[in-house]
LODO-245506 format. One record per residue: residue in one letter; y, x, z of N, C-alpha, C in turn. Coordinates in Angstrom, 2 decimals. Layout:
N
node code = A&n.north = Y&n.east = X&n.up = Z&ca.north = Y&ca.east = X&ca.up = Z&c.north = Y&c.east = X&c.up = Z
...
END
This chain:
144
node code = X&n.north = 77.01&n.east = 9.39&n.up = -32.58&ca.north = 75.82&ca.east = 10.12&ca.up = -32.27&c.north = 74.70&c.east = 9.64&c.up = -33.18
node code = X&n.north = 73.96&n.east = 10.57&n.up = -33.63&ca.north = 72.90&ca.east = 10.28&ca.up = -34.58&c.north = 71.56&c.east = 10.18&c.up = -33.85
node code = X&n.north = 70.83&n.east = 9.08&n.up = -34.01&ca.north = 69.52&ca.east = 8.90&ca.up = -33.38&c.north = 68.46&c.east = 9.26&c.up = -34.42
node code = X&n.north = 67.57&n.east = 10.18&n.up = -34.03&ca.north = 66.57&ca.east = 10.60&ca.up = -35.01&c.north = 65.59&c.east = 9.48&c.up = -35.32
node code = X&n.north = 65.16&n.east = 9.44&n.up = -36.52&ca.north = 64.18&ca.east = 8.46&ca.up = -36.97&c.north = 62.79&c.east = 8.97&c.up = -36.57
node code = X&n.north = 61.86&n.east = 8.11&n.up = -36.35&ca.north = 60.56&ca.east = 8.43&ca.up = -35.76&c.north = 59.62&c.east = 9.31&c.up = -36.55
node code = X&n.north = 60.04&n.east = 9.92&n.up = -37.64&ca.north = 59.11&ca.east = 10.71&ca.up = -38.44&c.north = 58.70&c.east = 12.02&c.up = -37.76
node code = X&n.north = 59.57&n.east = 12.59&n.up = -36.97&ca.north = 59.29&ca.east = 13.90&ca.up = -36.39&c.north = 58.87&c.east = 13.84&c.up = -34.94
node code = X&n.north = 58.51&n.east = 12.70&n.up = -34.45&ca.north = 58.06&ca.east = 12.59&ca.up = -33.07&c.north = 56.69&c.east = 13.27&c.up = -32.90
node code = X&n.north = 56.54&n.east = 13.95&n.up = -31.79&ca.north = 55.24&ca.east = 14.59&ca.up = -31.53&c.north = 54.37&c.east = 13.60&c.up = -30.74
node code = X&n.north = 53.12&n.east = 13.61&n.up = -31.01&ca.north = 52.20&ca.east = 12.72&ca.up = -30.32&c.north = 51.56&c.east = 13.46&c.up = -29.16
node code = X&n.north = 51.34&n.east = 12.73&n.up = -28.08&ca.north = 50.63&ca.east = 13.31&ca.up = -26.95&c.north = 49.14&c.east = 13.24&c.up = -27.25
node code = X&n.north = 48.46&n.east = 14.38&n.up = -27.13&ca.north = 47.03&ca.east = 14.43&ca.up = -27.37&c.north = 46.36&c.east = 15.14&c.up = -26.20
node code = X&n.north = 45.20&n.east = 14.67&n.up = -25.86&ca.north = 44.43&ca.east = 15.34&ca.up = -24.80&c.north = 43.48&c.east = 16.33&c.up = -25.45
node code = X&n.north = 43.38&n.east = 17.49&n.up = -24.84&ca.north = 42.43&ca.east = 18.47&ca.up = -25.31&c.north = 41.06&c.east = 18.13&c.up = -24.72
node code = X&n.north = 40.12&n.east = 17.75&n.up = -25.53&ca.north = 38.80&ca.east = 17.31&ca.up = -25.07&c.north = 37.80&c.east = 18.45&c.up = -24.92
node code = X&n.north = 38.15&n.east = 19.62&n.up = -25.36&ca.north = 37.22&ca.east = 20.76&ca.up = -25.32&c.north = 36.73&c.east = 21.06&c.up = -23.91
node code = X&n.north = 37.58&n.east = 21.18&n.up = -22.90&ca.north = 37.05&ca.east = 21.47&ca.up = -21.56&c.north = 36.11&c.east = 20.38&c.up = -21.04
node code = X&n.north = 36.41&n.east = 19.13&n.up = -21.33&ca.north = 35.55&ca.east = 18.06&ca.up = -20.85&c.north = 34.19&c.east = 18.11&c.up = -21.55
node code = X&n.north = 34.18&n.east = 18.39&n.up = -22.83&ca.north = 32.92&ca.east = 18.50&ca.up = -23.57&c.north = 32.11&c.east = 19.67&c.up = -23.04
node code = X&n.north = 32.78&n.east = 20.78&n.up = -22.73&ca.north = 32.09&ca.east = 21.94&ca.up = -22.15&c.north = 31.42&c.east = 21.58&c.up = -20.83
node code = X&n.north = 32.13&n.east = 20.88&n.up = -19.99&ca.north = 31.58&ca.east = 20.49&ca.up = -18.68&c.north = 30.39&c.east = 19.56&c.up = -18.86
node code = X&n.north = 30.48&n.east = 18.62&n.up = -19.76&ca.north = 29.38&ca.east = 17.68&ca.up = -20.00&c.north = 28.14&c.east = 18.43&c.up = -20.50
node code = X&n.north = 28.31&n.east = 19.36&n.up = -21.42&ca.north = 27.17&ca.east = 20.13&ca.up = -21.91&c.north = 26.56&c.east = 20.99&c.up = -20.81
node code = X&n.north = 27.38&n.east = 21.58&n.up = -19.97&ca.north = 26.86&ca.east = 22.38&ca.up = -18.85&c.north = 26.07&c.east = 21.51&c.up = -17.88
node code = X&n.north = 26.55&n.east = 20.31&n.up = -17.61&ca.north = 25.82&ca.east = 19.39&ca.up = -16.73&c.north = 24.48&c.east = 18.99&c.up = -17.33
node code = X&n.north = 24.47&n.east = 18.72&n.up = -18.61&ca.north = 23.23&ca.east = 18.35&ca.up = -19.29&c.north = 22.22&c.east = 19.49&c.up = -19.19
node code = X&n.north = 22.67&n.east = 20.71&n.up = -19.47&ca.north = 21.78&ca.east = 21.87&ca.up = -19.40&c.north = 21.27&c.east = 22.06&c.up = -17.97
node code = X&n.north = 22.16&n.east = 21.93&n.up = -16.99&ca.north = 21.76&ca.east = 22.09&ca.up = -15.58&c.north = 20.66&c.east = 21.10&c.up = -15.22
node code = X&n.north = 20.84&n.east = 19.83&n.up = -15.56&ca.north = 19.85&ca.east = 18.82&ca.up = -15.19&c.north = 18.53&c.east = 19.01&c.up = -15.95
node code = X&n.north = 18.59&n.east = 19.44&n.up = -17.19&ca.north = 17.36&ca.east = 19.70&ca.up = -17.94&c.north = 16.57&c.east = 20.85&c.up = -17.31
node code = X&n.north = 17.26&n.east = 21.93&n.up = -16.99&ca.north = 16.58&ca.east = 23.09&ca.up = -16.41&c.north = 16.04&c.east = 22.77&c.up = -15.02
node code = X&n.north = 16.84&n.east = 22.12&n.up = -14.18&ca.north = 16.38&ca.east = 21.83&ca.up = -12.82&c.north = 15.21&c.east = 20.85&c.up = -12.82
node code = X&n.north = 15.21&n.east = 19.86&n.up = -13.70&ca.north = 14.08&ca.east = 18.93&ca.up = -13.75&c.north = 12.83&c.east = 19.63&c.up = -14.28
node code = X&n.north = 13.01&n.east = 20.55&n.up = -15.21&ca.north = 11.87&ca.east = 21.30&ca.up = -15.74&c.north = 11.25&c.east = 22.17&c.up = -14.66
node code = X&n.north = 12.07&n.east = 22.84&n.up = -13.86&ca.north = 11.56&ca.east = 23.68&ca.up = -12.78&c.north = 10.89&c.east = 22.84&c.up = -11.70
node code = X&n.north = 11.45&n.east = 21.69&n.up = -11.40&ca.north = 10.83&ca.east = 20.82&ca.up = -10.39&c.north = 9.47&c.east = 20.33&c.up = -10.86
node code = X&n.north = 9.33&n.east = 20.02&n.up = -12.14&ca.north = 8.05&ca.east = 19.57&ca.up = -12.67&c.north = 7.04&c.east = 20.70&c.up = -12.65
node code = X&n.north = 7.49&n.east = 21.91&n.up = -13.00&ca.north = 6.59&ca.east = 23.05&ca.up = -13.03&c.north = 5.99&c.east = 23.32&c.up = -11.67
node code = X&n.north = 6.77&n.east = 23.11&n.up = -10.62&ca.north = 6.33&ca.east = 23.46&ca.up = -9.28&c.north = 5.14&c.east = 22.64&c.up = -8.83
node code = X&n.north = 5.06&n.east = 21.41&n.up = -9.22&ca.north = 3.98&ca.east = 20.54&ca.up = -8.74&c.north = 3.10&c.east = 20.03&c.up = -9.87
node code = X&n.north = 3.15&n.east = 20.66&n.up = -11.03&ca.north = 2.45&ca.east = 20.10&ca.up = -12.16&c.north = 1.04&c.east = 20.63&c.up = -12.35
node code = X&n.north = 0.55&n.east = 21.45&n.up = -11.44&ca.north = -0.81&ca.east = 21.93&ca.up = -11.58&c.north = -1.75&c.east = 20.73&c.up = -11.57
node code = X&n.north = -2.62&n.east = 20.67&n.up = -12.54&ca.north = -3.52&ca.east = 19.53&ca.up = -12.68&c.north = -4.66&c.east = 19.68&c.up = -11.69
node code = X&n.north = -4.56&n.east = 18.96&n.up = -10.58&ca.north = -5.54&ca.east = 19.06&ca.up = -9.51&c.north = -6.13&c.east = 17.70&c.up = -9.19
node code = X&n.north = -7.38&n.east = 17.71&n.up = -8.76&ca.north = -8.00&ca.east = 16.49&ca.up = -8.23&c.north = -7.77&c.east = 16.53&c.up = -6.74
node code = X&n.north = -6.70&n.east = 15.88&n.up = -6.29&ca.north = -6.34&ca.east = 15.91&ca.up = -4.87&c.north = -7.35&c.east = 15.14&c.up = -4.04
node code = X&n.north = -7.51&n.east = 15.54&n.up = -2.77&ca.north = -8.41&ca.east = 14.79&ca.up = -1.88&c.north = -7.91&c.east = 13.38&c.up = -1.62
node code = X&n.north = -8.82&n.east = 12.50&n.up = -1.25&ca.north = -8.48&ca.east = 11.11&ca.up = -0.96&c.north = -8.37&c.east = 10.96&c.up = 0.56
node code = X&n.north = -7.35&n.east = 10.23&n.up = 1.01&ca.north = -7.15&ca.east = 10.00&ca.up = 2.44&c.north = -7.02&c.east = 8.51&c.up = 2.71
node code = X&n.north = -7.60&n.east = 8.05&n.up = 3.82&ca.north = -7.50&ca.east = 6.65&ca.up = 4.22&c.north = -6.19&c.east = 6.38&c.up = 4.96
node code = X&n.north = -5.68&n.east = 7.41&n.up = 5.65&ca.north = -4.44&ca.east = 7.24&ca.up = 6.41&c.north = -3.46&c.east = 8.30&c.up = 5.97
node code = X&n.north = -2.23&n.east = 8.11&n.up = 6.37&ca.north = -1.17&ca.east = 9.06&ca.up = 6.03&c.north = 0.10&c.east = 8.32&c.up = 5.71
node code = X&n.north = 1.15&n.east = 9.08&n.up = 5.52&ca.north = 2.43&ca.east = 8.48&ca.up = 5.18&c.north = 3.16&c.east = 9.36&c.up = 4.19
node code = X&n.north = 3.94&n.east = 8.72&n.up = 3.37&ca.north = 4.73&ca.east = 9.46&ca.up = 2.38&c.north = 5.96&c.east = 10.04&c.up = 3.07
node code = X&n.north = 6.18&n.east = 11.32&n.up = 2.84&ca.north = 7.28&ca.east = 12.02&ca.up = 3.50&c.north = 8.46&c.east = 12.17&c.up = 2.55
node code = X&n.north = 9.64&n.east = 11.89&n.up = 3.05&ca.north = 10.89&ca.east = 12.19&ca.up = 2.34&c.north = 11.59&c.east = 13.26&c.up = 3.15
node code = X&n.north = 11.99&n.east = 14.32&n.up = 2.50&ca.north = 12.58&ca.east = 15.42&ca.up = 3.24&c.north = 13.82&c.east = 15.95&c.up = 2.54
node code = X&n.north = 14.71&n.east = 16.51&n.up = 3.34&ca.north = 15.89&ca.east = 17.18&ca.up = 2.78&c.north = 15.78&c.east = 18.68&c.up = 2.99
node code = X&n.north = 14.68&n.east = 19.11&n.up = 3.63&ca.north = 14.47&ca.east = 20.54&ca.up = 3.86&c.north = 14.00&c.east = 21.22&c.up = 2.59
node code = X&n.north = 14.05&n.east = 22.53&n.up = 2.63&ca.north = 13.49&ca.east = 23.31&ca.up = 1.52&c.north = 11.97&c.east = 23.27&c.up = 1.65
node code = X&n.north = 11.32&n.east = 22.92&n.up = 0.57&ca.north = 9.86&ca.east = 22.77&ca.up = 0.58&c.north = 9.24&c.east = 23.80&c.up = -0.35
node code = X&n.north = 8.21&n.east = 24.46&n.up = 0.15&ca.north = 7.41&ca.east = 25.37&ca.up = -0.66&c.north = 6.11&c.east = 24.66&c.up = -0.98
node code = X&n.north = 5.81&n.east = 24.53&n.up = -2.25&ca.north = 4.57&ca.east = 23.90&ca.up = -2.67&c.north = 3.57&c.east = 24.99&c.up = -3.03
node code = X&n.north = 2.44&n.east = 24.98&n.up = -2.33&ca.north = 1.38&ca.east = 25.95&ca.up = -2.59&c.north = 0.24&c.east = 25.21&c.up = -3.29
node code = X&n.north = -0.06&n.east = 25.62&n.up = -4.51&ca.north = -1.15&ca.east = 25.02&ca.up = -5.28&c.north = -2.37&c.east = 25.93&c.up = -5.20
node code = X&n.north = -3.53&n.east = 25.34&n.up = -4.94&ca.north = -4.78&ca.east = 26.09&ca.up = -4.96&c.north = -5.60&c.east = 25.55&c.up = -6.11
node code = X&n.north = -5.75&n.east = 26.36&n.up = -7.13&ca.north = -6.36&ca.east = 25.93&ca.up = -8.39&c.north = -7.79&c.east = 26.47&c.up = -8.46
node code = X&n.north = -8.73&n.east = 25.59&n.up = -8.72&ca.north = -10.14&ca.east = 25.96&ca.up = -8.73&c.north = -10.66&c.east = 26.32&c.up = -10.11
node code = X&n.north = -9.78&n.east = 26.48&n.up = -11.09&ca.north = -10.25&ca.east = 26.73&ca.up = -12.45&c.north = -10.87&c.east = 28.11&c.up = -12.60
node code = X&n.north = -10.52&n.east = 29.03&n.up = -11.74&ca.north = -11.07&ca.east = 30.38&ca.up = -11.81&c.north = -11.90&c.east = 30.66&c.up = -10.57
node code = X&n.north = -12.75&n.east = 31.68&n.up = -10.65&ca.north = -13.55&ca.east = 32.06&ca.up = -9.49&c.north = -13.17&c.east = 33.47&c.up = -9.11
node code = X&n.north = -12.59&n.east = 33.75&n.up = -7.99&ca.north = -12.26&ca.east = 32.86&ca.up = -6.89&c.north = -11.05&c.east = 31.98&c.up = -7.22
node code = X&n.north = -10.84&n.east = 30.90&n.up = -6.47&ca.north = -9.69&ca.east = 30.02&ca.up = -6.70&c.north = -8.38&c.east = 30.80&c.up = -6.57
node code = X&n.north = -7.38&n.east = 30.36&n.up = -7.32&ca.north = -6.08&ca.east = 31.04&ca.up = -7.37&c.north = -5.09&c.east = 30.28&c.up = -6.48
node code = X&n.north = -4.37&n.east = 31.03&n.up = -5.64&ca.north = -3.32&ca.east = 30.47&ca.up = -4.80&c.north = -2.00&c.east = 30.73&c.up = -5.50
node code = X&n.north = -1.21&n.east = 29.67&n.up = -5.69&ca.north = 0.07&ca.east = 29.81&ca.up = -6.39&c.north = 1.19&c.east = 29.24&c.up = -5.54
node code = X&n.north = 2.28&n.east = 29.98&n.up = -5.43&ca.north = 3.51&ca.east = 29.47&ca.up = -4.84&c.north = 4.30&c.east = 28.88&c.up = -5.99
node code = X&n.north = 4.22&n.east = 27.56&n.up = -6.16&ca.north = 4.81&ca.east = 26.94&ca.up = -7.34&c.north = 3.95&c.east = 27.32&c.up = -8.53
node code = X&n.north = 4.47&n.east = 28.19&n.up = -9.39&ca.north = 3.71&ca.east = 28.65&ca.up = -10.54&c.north = 3.37&c.east = 30.13&c.up = -10.44
node code = X&n.north = 3.81&n.east = 30.80&n.up = -9.38&ca.north = 3.62&ca.east = 32.24&ca.up = -9.22&c.north = 2.34&c.east = 32.50&c.up = -8.43
node code = X&n.north = 1.37&n.east = 33.19&n.up = -9.04&ca.north = 0.12&ca.east = 33.51&ca.up = -8.32&c.north = 0.39&c.east = 34.48&c.up = -7.17
node code = X&n.north = -0.30&n.east = 34.27&n.up = -6.04&ca.north = -0.16&ca.east = 35.12&ca.up = -4.87&c.north = -1.56&c.east = 35.51&c.up = -4.42
node code = X&n.north = -1.76&n.east = 36.80&n.up = -4.14&ca.north = -3.05&ca.east = 37.28&ca.up = -3.64&c.north = -3.18&c.east = 36.94&c.up = -2.16
node code = X&n.north = -4.39&n.east = 36.71&n.up = -1.71&ca.north = -4.64&ca.east = 36.35&ca.up = -0.31&c.north = -4.11&c.east = 37.43&c.up = 0.64
node code = X&n.north = -4.20&n.east = 38.69&n.up = 0.23&ca.north = -3.73&ca.east = 39.79&ca.up = 1.07&c.north = -2.21&c.east = 39.76&c.up = 1.24
node code = X&n.north = -1.51&n.east = 39.18&n.up = 0.30&ca.north = -0.03&ca.east = 39.16&ca.up = 0.31&c.north = 0.53&c.east = 37.84&c.up = 0.82
node code = X&n.north = -0.29&n.east = 36.96&n.up = 1.36&ca.north = 0.18&ca.east = 35.63&ca.up = 1.79&c.north = 1.29&c.east = 35.72&c.up = 2.83
node code = X&n.north = 1.07&n.east = 36.53&n.up = 3.87&ca.north = 2.06&ca.east = 36.61&ca.up = 4.95&c.north = 3.39&c.east = 37.15&c.up = 4.43
node code = X&n.north = 3.33&n.east = 38.21&n.up = 3.63&ca.north = 4.56&ca.east = 38.80&ca.up = 3.07&c.north = 5.29&c.east = 37.80&c.up = 2.19
node code = X&n.north = 4.55&n.east = 37.11&n.up = 1.32&ca.north = 5.19&ca.east = 36.13&ca.up = 0.43&c.north = 5.79&c.east = 34.97&c.up = 1.21
node code = X&n.north = 5.08&n.east = 34.51&n.up = 2.25&ca.north = 5.62&ca.east = 33.43&ca.up = 3.09&c.north = 6.87&c.east = 33.89&c.up = 3.84
node code = X&n.north = 6.88&n.east = 35.16&n.up = 4.30&ca.north = 8.08&ca.east = 35.69&ca.up = 4.97&c.north = 9.28&c.east = 35.66&c.up = 4.04
node code = X&n.north = 9.08&n.east = 36.05&n.up = 2.77&ca.north = 10.17&ca.east = 36.03&ca.up = 1.79&c.north = 10.67&c.east = 34.61&c.up = 1.58
node code = X&n.north = 9.76&n.east = 33.66&n.up = 1.46&ca.north = 10.17&ca.east = 32.27&ca.up = 1.28&c.north = 10.88&c.east = 31.74&c.up = 2.53
node code = X&n.north = 10.44&n.east = 32.18&n.up = 3.69&ca.north = 11.06&ca.east = 31.74&ca.up = 4.94&c.north = 12.48&c.east = 32.29&c.up = 5.06
node code = X&n.north = 12.71&n.east = 33.51&n.up = 4.59&ca.north = 14.06&ca.east = 34.08&ca.up = 4.59&c.north = 14.98&c.east = 33.27&c.up = 3.69
node code = X&n.north = 14.45&n.east = 32.84&n.up = 2.55&ca.north = 15.26&ca.east = 32.04&ca.up = 1.61&c.north = 15.47&c.east = 30.63&c.up = 2.13
node code = X&n.north = 14.44&n.east = 30.04&n.up = 2.76&ca.north = 14.50&ca.east = 28.64&ca.up = 3.17&c.north = 14.95&c.east = 28.41&c.up = 4.59
node code = X&n.north = 15.02&n.east = 29.45&n.up = 5.39&ca.north = 15.42&ca.east = 29.27&ca.up = 6.78&c.north = 14.24&c.east = 28.90&c.up = 7.66
node code = X&n.north = 14.54&n.east = 28.65&n.up = 8.92&ca.north = 13.48&ca.east = 28.37&ca.up = 9.90&c.north = 12.80&c.east = 27.03&c.up = 9.65
node code = X&n.north = 13.46&n.east = 26.10&n.up = 9.00&ca.north = 12.89&ca.east = 24.77&ca.up = 8.78&c.north = 12.15&c.east = 24.66&c.up = 7.46
node code = X&n.north = 11.52&n.east = 25.74&n.up = 7.04&ca.north = 10.77&ca.east = 25.72&ca.up = 5.78&c.north = 9.58&c.east = 24.77&c.up = 5.93
node code = X&n.north = 9.41&n.east = 23.93&n.up = 4.94&ca.north = 8.28&ca.east = 23.00&ca.up = 4.91&c.north = 7.29&c.east = 23.49&c.up = 3.87
node code = X&n.north = 6.02&n.east = 23.52&n.up = 4.22&ca.north = 4.98&ca.east = 23.97&ca.up = 3.30&c.north = 4.09&c.east = 22.79&c.up = 2.95
node code = X&n.north = 3.92&n.east = 22.54&n.up = 1.67&ca.north = 3.02&ca.east = 21.48&ca.up = 1.21&c.north = 1.88&c.east = 22.15&c.up = 0.44
node code = X&n.north = 0.67&n.east = 21.89&n.up = 0.88&ca.north = -0.50&ca.east = 22.48&ca.up = 0.24&c.north = -1.13&c.east = 21.44&c.up = -0.67
node code = X&n.north = -1.23&n.east = 21.79&n.up = -1.95&ca.north = -1.90&ca.east = 20.94&ca.up = -2.94&c.north = -3.16&c.east = 21.66&c.up = -3.36
node code = X&n.north = -4.29&n.east = 21.11&n.up = -2.97&ca.north = -5.55&ca.east = 21.77&ca.up = -3.21&c.north = -6.51&c.east = 20.84&c.up = -3.93
node code = X&n.north = -7.28&n.east = 21.41&n.up = -4.82&ca.north = -8.34&ca.east = 20.66&ca.up = -5.47&c.north = -9.32&c.east = 20.19&c.up = -4.40
node code = X&n.north = -9.87&n.east = 19.00&n.up = -4.54&ca.north = -10.73&ca.east = 18.45&ca.up = -3.48&c.north = -12.04&c.east = 19.21&c.up = -3.32
node code = X&n.north = -12.41&n.east = 20.03&n.up = -4.29&ca.north = -13.66&ca.east = 20.79&ca.up = -4.17&c.north = -13.47&c.east = 22.19&c.up = -3.62
node code = X&n.north = -12.25&n.east = 22.54&n.up = -3.25&ca.north = -11.97&ca.east = 23.86&ca.up = -2.68&c.north = -12.53&c.east = 23.92&c.up = -1.26
node code = X&n.north = -13.29&n.east = 24.96&n.up = -0.93&ca.north = -13.80&ca.east = 25.07&ca.up = 0.44&c.north = -12.68&c.east = 25.43&c.up = 1.42
node code = X&n.north = -12.89&n.east = 25.06&n.up = 2.68&ca.north = -11.89&ca.east = 25.30&ca.up = 3.71&c.north = -11.55&c.east = 26.78&c.up = 3.85
node code = X&n.north = -12.49&n.east = 27.65&n.up = 3.58&ca.north = -12.28&ca.east = 29.09&ca.up = 3.70&c.north = -11.16&c.east = 29.62&c.up = 2.82
node code = X&n.north = -10.84&n.east = 28.90&n.up = 1.75&ca.north = -9.73&ca.east = 29.30&ca.up = 0.87&c.north = -8.40&c.east = 28.84&c.up = 1.45
node code = X&n.north = -8.40&n.east = 27.70&n.up = 2.12&ca.north = -7.18&ca.east = 27.13&ca.up = 2.69&c.north = -6.82&c.east = 27.80&c.up = 4.02
node code = X&n.north = -7.83&n.east = 28.22&n.up = 4.75&ca.north = -7.61&ca.east = 28.77&ca.up = 6.09&c.north = -6.61&c.east = 29.93&c.up = 6.14
node code = X&n.north = -6.65&n.east = 30.92&n.up = 5.24&ca.north = -5.67&ca.east = 32.02&ca.up = 5.32&c.north = -4.23&c.east = 31.54&c.up = 5.20
node code = X&n.north = -4.00&n.east = 30.47&n.up = 4.46&ca.north = -2.63&ca.east = 29.92&ca.up = 4.33&c.north = -2.20&c.east = 29.35&c.up = 5.68
node code = X&n.north = -3.08&n.east = 28.60&n.up = 6.32&ca.north = -2.75&ca.east = 28.01&ca.up = 7.62&c.north = -2.53&c.east = 29.09&c.up = 8.68
node code = X&n.north = -3.34&n.east = 30.14&n.up = 8.66&ca.north = -3.20&ca.east = 31.23&ca.up = 9.62&c.north = -1.88&c.east = 31.96&c.up = 9.41
node code = X&n.north = -1.53&n.east = 32.23&n.up = 8.14&ca.north = -0.27&ca.east = 32.92&ca.up = 7.84&c.north = 0.92&c.east = 32.07&c.up = 8.29
node code = X&n.north = 0.85&n.east = 30.76&n.up = 8.06&ca.north = 1.93&ca.east = 29.88&ca.up = 8.51&c.north = 2.06&c.east = 29.89&c.up = 10.02
node code = X&n.north = 0.93&n.east = 29.86&n.up = 10.72&ca.north = 0.95&ca.east = 29.86&ca.up = 12.19&c.north = 1.53&c.east = 31.17&c.up = 12.72
node code = X&n.north = 1.18&n.east = 32.28&n.up = 12.10&ca.north = 1.70&ca.east = 33.59&ca.up = 12.54&c.north = 3.21&c.east = 33.66&c.up = 12.38
node code = X&n.north = 3.74&n.east = 33.03&n.up = 11.34&ca.north = 5.18&ca.east = 33.09&ca.up = 11.08&c.north = 5.95&c.east = 31.98&c.up = 11.77
node code = X&n.north = 5.25&n.east = 31.10&n.up = 12.47&ca.north = 5.93&ca.east = 30.01&ca.up = 13.17&c.north = 6.34&c.east = 28.87&c.up = 12.25
node code = X&n.north = 5.73&n.east = 28.77&n.up = 11.09&ca.north = 6.00&ca.east = 27.65&ca.up = 10.18&c.north = 5.13&c.east = 26.48&c.up = 10.67
node code = X&n.north = 5.77&n.east = 25.50&n.up = 11.27&ca.north = 5.04&ca.east = 24.41&ca.up = 11.90&c.north = 4.88&c.east = 23.20&c.up = 10.99
node code = X&n.north = 5.72&n.east = 23.07&n.up = 10.00&ca.north = 5.69&ca.east = 21.87&ca.up = 9.15&c.north = 4.83&c.east = 22.14&c.up = 7.91
node code = X&n.north = 3.53&n.east = 21.96&n.up = 8.06&ca.north = 2.57&ca.east = 22.17&ca.up = 6.98&c.north = 1.92&c.east = 20.83&c.up = 6.68
node code = X&n.north = 1.94&n.east = 20.44&n.up = 5.42&ca.north = 1.39&ca.east = 19.15&ca.up = 5.01&c.north = 0.40&c.east = 19.35&c.up = 3.87
node code = X&n.north = -0.53&n.east = 18.42&n.up = 3.74&ca.north = -1.47&ca.east = 18.43&ca.up = 2.64&c.north = -1.15&c.east = 17.27&c.up = 1.71
node code = X&n.north = -1.10&n.east = 17.55&n.up = 0.44&ca.north = -0.90&ca.east = 16.49&ca.up = -0.55&c.north = -2.25&c.east = 15.82&c.up = -0.80
node code = X&n.north = -2.27&n.east = 14.49&n.up = -0.71&ca.north = -3.49&ca.east = 13.72&ca.up = -0.91&c.north = -3.18&c.east = 12.48&c.up = -1.75
node code = X&n.north = -4.24&n.east = 11.85&n.up = -2.18&ca.north = -4.13&ca.east = 10.58&ca.up = -2.90&c.north = -4.55&c.east = 9.48&c.up = -1.93
node code = X&n.north = -3.81&n.east = 8.40&n.up = -1.89&ca.north = -4.15&ca.east = 7.31&ca.up = -0.98&c.north = -5.42&c.east = 6.61&c.up = -1.46
node code = X&n.north = -6.29&n.east = 6.31&n.up = -0.52&ca.north = -7.54&ca.east = 5.65&ca.up = -0.81&c.north = -7.26&c.east = 4.26&c.up = -1.36
node code = X&n.north = -8.10&n.east = 3.79&n.up = -2.24&ca.north = -7.95&ca.east = 2.46&ca.up = -2.82&c.north = -8.18&c.east = 1.41&c.up = -1.73
node code = X&n.north = -9.10&n.east = 1.69&n.up = -0.80&ca.north = -9.42&ca.east = 0.74&ca.up = 0.26&c.north = -8.31&c.east = 0.61&c.up = 1.30
node code = X&n.north = -7.48&n.east = 1.65&n.up = 1.44&ca.north = -6.41&ca.east = 1.61&ca.up = 2.45&c.north = -5.29&c.east = 0.70&c.up = 1.95
node code = X&n.north = -4.91&n.east = -0.22&n.up = 2.74&ca.north = -3.82&ca.east = -1.20&ca.up = 2.46&c.north = -4.08&c.east = -1.86&c.up = 1.16
END
């Protein structure tokens, strides 16, 4: 019996193309998701100062509402999307359908915004039964 010499042996090779594709898709996913997360809360605002409060960690879906004072009247934005005061309830209903009953609303407002601009947001949340409404603030230097 003749034993073949090792010149014609085939080598086992792994195809790396699918793994490279998956890695690139993961990189793109994380870049896009981090960009969107930054956009949502990146409005440059002078937040109010608070002496008390606690930092919240949540696993619920959170809607961030920015109230920007750069224009007159101030602009209300759901993330980066401007919303008219007349459409607040409708827009909140749409977000509530997407986020479920446990929707959390965080209001980020410039410290010079009068209460009259914030009040329609609170009223719309109350009408829809959204109970988890929070205000973003900066901790006072004197506190702790």
